[in-house]
C-alpha positions as protocol buffer text, in pm:
chain_id: "A"
residue {
  index: 1
  type: ALA
  ca { x: -1394 y: 2298 z: -1090 }
}
residue {
  index: 2
  type: GLN
  ca { x: -1651 y: 2162 z: -722 }
}
residue {
  index: 3
  type: LEU
  ca { x: -1707 y: 1729 z: -717 }
}
residue {
  index: 4
  type: ALA
  ca { x: -2045 y: 1733 z: -948 }
}
residue {
  index: 5
  type: ASP
  ca { x: -1970 y: 2069 z: -1065 }
}
residue {
  index: 6
  type: PRO
  ca { x: -1737 y: 2155 z: -1315 }
}
residue {
  index: 7
  type: ASN
  ca { x: -1946 y: 2516 z: -1413 }
}
residue {
  index: 8
  type: ALA
  ca { x: -1849 y: 2620 z: -1053 }
}
residue {
  index: 9
  type: ASN
  ca { x: -1541 y: 2816 z: -944 }
}
residue {
  index: 10
  type: GLU
  ca { x: -1195 y: 2649 z: -717 }
}
residue {
  index: 11
  type: GLY
  ca { x: -1324 y: 2804 z: -391 }
}
residue {
  index: 12
  type: ASP
  ca { x: -1568 y: 2592 z: -185 }
}
residue {
  index: 13
  type: LEU
  ca { x: -1992 y: 2586 z: -266 }
}
residue {
  index: 14
  type: ASN
  ca { x: -2224 y: 2728 z: 20 }
}
residue {
  index: 15
  type: TYR
  ca { x: -2530 y: 2536 z: -131 }
}
residue {
  index: 16
  type: PRO
  ca { x: -2535 y: 2121 z: -191 }
}
residue {
  index: 17
  type: VAL
  ca { x: -2494 y: 2047 z: -603 }
}
residue {
  index: 18
  type: ARG
  ca { x: -2710 y: 1639 z: -636 }
}
residue {
  index: 19
  type: VAL
  ca { x: -2439 y: 1398 z: -856 }
}
residue {
  index: 20
  type: LYS
  ca { x: -2541 y: 1384 z: -1162 }
}
residue {
  index: 21
  type: GLY
  ca { x: -2662 y: 925 z: -1207 }
}
residue {
  index: 22
  type: ILE
  ca { x: -2695 y: 906 z: -848 }
}
residue {
  index: 23
  type: GLU
  ca { x: -3058 y: 836 z: -782 }
}
residue {
  index: 24
  type: ASN
  ca { x: -3015 y: 580 z: -475 }
}
residue {
  index: 25
  type: ALA
  ca { x: -2722 y: 495 z: -292 }
}
residue {
  index: 26
  type: SER
  ca { x: -2647 y: 326 z: -22 }
}
residue {
  index: 27
  type: MET
  ca { x: -2312 y: 425 z: 84 }
}
residue {
  index: 28
  type: ILE
  ca { x: -2068 y: 686 z: -51 }
}
residue {
  index: 29
  type: ALA
  ca { x: -1696 y: 758 z: -18 }
}
residue {
  index: 30
  type: VAL
  ca { x: -1479 y: 1101 z: -84 }
}
residue {
  index: 31
  type: GLY
  ca { x: -1146 y: 1202 z: -153 }
}
residue {
  index: 32
  type: LEU
  ca { x: -913 y: 1445 z: -275 }
}
residue {
  index: 33
  type: ARG
  ca { x: -1193 y: 1602 z: -474 }
}
residue {
  index: 34
  type: PHE
  ca { x: -1385 y: 1347 z: -618 }
}
residue {
  index: 35
  type: GLY
  ca { x: -1607 y: 1075 z: -479 }
}
residue {
  index: 36
  type: CYS
  ca { x: -1749 y: 733 z: -549 }
}
residue {
  index: 37
  type: ALA
  ca { x: -2112 y: 614 z: -400 }
}
residue {
  index: 38
  type: ILE
  ca { x: -2283 y: 230 z: -412 }
}
residue {
  index: 39
  type: GLN
  ca { x: -2613 y: 181 z: -584 }
}
residue {
  index: 40
  type: LEU
  ca { x: -2729 y: -100 z: -658 }
}
residue {
  index: 41
  type: GLY
  ca { x: -2433 y: -326 z: -597 }
}
residue {
  index: 42
  type: GLU
  ca { x: -2202 y: -97 z: -793 }
}
residue {
  index: 43
  type: VAL
  ca { x: -1976 y: 204 z: -787 }
}
residue {
  index: 44
  type: PHE
  ca { x: -2008 y: 548 z: -941 }
}
residue {
  index: 45
  type: CYS
  ca { x: -1715 y: 755 z: -920 }
}
residue {
  index: 46
  type: TRP
  ca { x: -1730 y: 1119 z: -970 }
}
residue {
  index: 47
  type: GLY
  ca { x: -1510 y: 1487 z: -1001 }
}
residue {
  index: 48
  type: GLU
  ca { x: -1155 y: 1436 z: -1025 }
}
residue {
  index: 49
  type: ASN
  ca { x: -987 y: 1141 z: -1182 }
}
residue {
  index: 50
  type: GLY
  ca { x: -694 y: 1071 z: -1094 }
}
residue {
  index: 51
  type: GLY
  ca { x: -757 y: 664 z: -1097 }
}
residue {
  index: 52
  type: THR
  ca { x: -992 y: 685 z: -844 }
}
residue {
  index: 53
  type: HIS
  ca { x: -1345 y: 685 z: -1018 }
}
residue {
  index: 54
  type: GLY
  ca { x: -1202 y: 268 z: -1116 }
}
residue {
  index: 55
  type: THR
  ca { x: -1320 y: 318 z: -1550 }
}
residue {
  index: 56
  type: GLY
  ca { x: -977 y: 286 z: -1716 }
}
residue {
  index: 57
  type: ASP
  ca { x: -937 y: 605 z: -1830 }
}
residue {
  index: 58
  type: LEU
  ca { x: -766 y: 973 z: -1645 }
}
residue {
  index: 59
  type: PHE
  ca { x: -1072 y: 1188 z: -1751 }
}
residue {
  index: 60
  type: SER
  ca { x: -1270 y: 1322 z: -1514 }
}
residue {
  index: 61
  type: HIS
  ca { x: -1667 y: 1268 z: -1482 }
}
residue {
  index: 62
  type: TRP
  ca { x: -1870 y: 1532 z: -1321 }
}
residue {
  index: 63
  type: SER
  ca { x: -2150 y: 1268 z: -1383 }
}
residue {
  index: 64
  type: ALA
  ca { x: -2147 y: 1011 z: -1242 }
}
residue {
  index: 65
  type: ALA
  ca { x: -1953 y: 702 z: -1445 }
}
residue {
  index: 66
  type: ARG
  ca { x: -1983 y: 323 z: -1320 }
}
residue {
  index: 67
  type: THR
  ca { x: -1665 y: 150 z: -1189 }
}
residue {
  index: 68
  type: LYS
  ca { x: -1482 y: -119 z: -1387 }
}
residue {
  index: 69
  type: ARG
  ca { x: -1494 y: -451 z: -1271 }
}
residue {
  index: 70
  type: VAL
  ca { x: -1667 y: -529 z: -934 }
}
residue {
  index: 71
  type: ALA
  ca { x: -1993 y: -578 z: -834 }
}
residue {
  index: 72
  type: ASN
  ca { x: -2242 y: -729 z: -560 }
}
residue {
  index: 73
  type: VAL
  ca { x: -2047 y: -446 z: -398 }
}
residue {
  index: 74
  type: ILE
  ca { x: -2154 y: -400 z: -19 }
}
residue {
  index: 75
  type: ARG
  ca { x: -1848 y: -157 z: 129 }
}
residue {
  index: 76
  type: ILE
  ca { x: -1661 y: 121 z: 57 }
}
residue {
  index: 77
  type: SER
  ca { x: -1381 y: 357 z: 168 }
}
residue {
  index: 78
  type: ALA
  ca { x: -1150 y: 691 z: 23 }
}
residue {
  index: 79
  type: GLY
  ca { x: -864 y: 761 z: 57 }
}
residue {
  index: 80
  type: TYR
  ca { x: -658 y: 1063 z: -97 }
}
residue {
  index: 81
  type: ASP
  ca { x: -690 y: 914 z: -445 }
}
residue {
  index: 82
  type: SER
  ca { x: -724 y: 617 z: -418 }
}
residue {
  index: 83
  type: VAL
  ca { x: -1051 y: 368 z: -348 }
}
residue {
  index: 84
  type: CYS
  ca { x: -1126 y: -6 z: -194 }
}
residue {
  index: 85
  type: VAL
  ca { x: -1414 y: -202 z: -207 }
}
residue {
  index: 86
  type: LEU
  ca { x: -1563 y: -487 z: 0 }
}
residue {
  index: 87
  type: THR
  ca { x: -1819 y: -747 z: -266 }
}
residue {
  index: 88
  type: GLU
  ca { x: -1982 y: -958 z: -69 }
}
residue {
  index: 89
  type: ASP
  ca { x: -1806 y: -1253 z: -117 }
}
residue {
  index: 90
  type: ARG
  ca { x: -1523 y: -1132 z: 80 }
}
residue {
  index: 91
  type: ALA
  ca { x: -1286 y: -963 z: -126 }
}
residue {
  index: 92
  type: VAL
  ca { x: -1158 y: -602 z: -110 }
}
residue {
  index: 93
  type: TRP
  ca { x: -1088 y: -471 z: -472 }
}
residue {
  index: 94
  type: CYS
  ca { x: -844 y: -131 z: -468 }
}
residue {
  index: 95
  type: TRP
  ca { x: -777 y: 170 z: -734 }
}
residue {
  index: 96
  type: GLY
  ca { x: -576 y: 458 z: -731 }
}
residue {
  index: 97
  type: ARG
  ca { x: -295 y: 525 z: -572 }
}
residue {
  index: 98
  type: THR
  ca { x: -268 y: 240 z: -362 }
}
residue {
  index: 99
  type: PRO
  ca { x: 12 y: 52 z: -195 }
}
residue {
  index: 100
  type: ILE
  ca { x: -8 y: -229 z: -471 }
}
residue {
  index: 101
  type: SER
  ca { x: 50 y: -7 z: -705 }
}
residue {
  index: 102
  type: GLY
  ca { x: 246 y: 229 z: -643 }
}
residue {
  index: 103
  type: ASN
  ca { x: 349 y: 564 z: -779 }
}
residue {
  index: 104
  type: THR
  ca { x: 144 y: 524 z: -1078 }
}
residue {
  index: 105
  type: PRO
  ca { x: -253 y: 482 z: -1004 }
}
residue {
  index: 106
  type: SER
  ca { x: -403 y: 179 z: -1116 }
}
residue {
  index: 107
  type: LEU
  ca { x: -664 y: 269 z: -1318 }
}
residue {
  index: 108
  type: LEU
  ca { x: -908 y: -21 z: -1296 }
}
residue {
  index: 109
  type: PRO
  ca { x: -984 y: -211 z: -979 }
}
residue {
  index: 110
  type: GLU
  ca { x: -748 y: -544 z: -878 }
}
residue {
  index: 111
  type: LEU
  ca { x: -818 y: -779 z: -624 }
}
residue {
  index: 112
  type: VAL
  ca { x: -585 y: -775 z: -363 }
}
residue {
  index: 113
  type: ALA
  ca { x: -490 y: -1145 z: -220 }
}
residue {
  index: 114
  type: LEU
  ca { x: -540 y: -1098 z: 215 }
}
């Protein structure tokens, strides 16, 4: 399935698809088969979910699902199967398969000690 279209074939789409629930994104980041956006200081993710949505579960979300535990987000970065954000208070939060979580994905954002 494509990032925002569960009815698409496994191949690439040759046209853009609007992500349901994303109307005013200030920044986006994409990883392997998932994407996330900052919208009004909150993070919303969609696509396949191996812990990369930060929702506390492994269910894939084909419309934008709000990531838990983080607010006032100003920057976002996604890797192959992880996401990190920077908040207004300069805190860094990460989730998915990160060096912190090891082989077991962190299903919720974890504060990174800097």
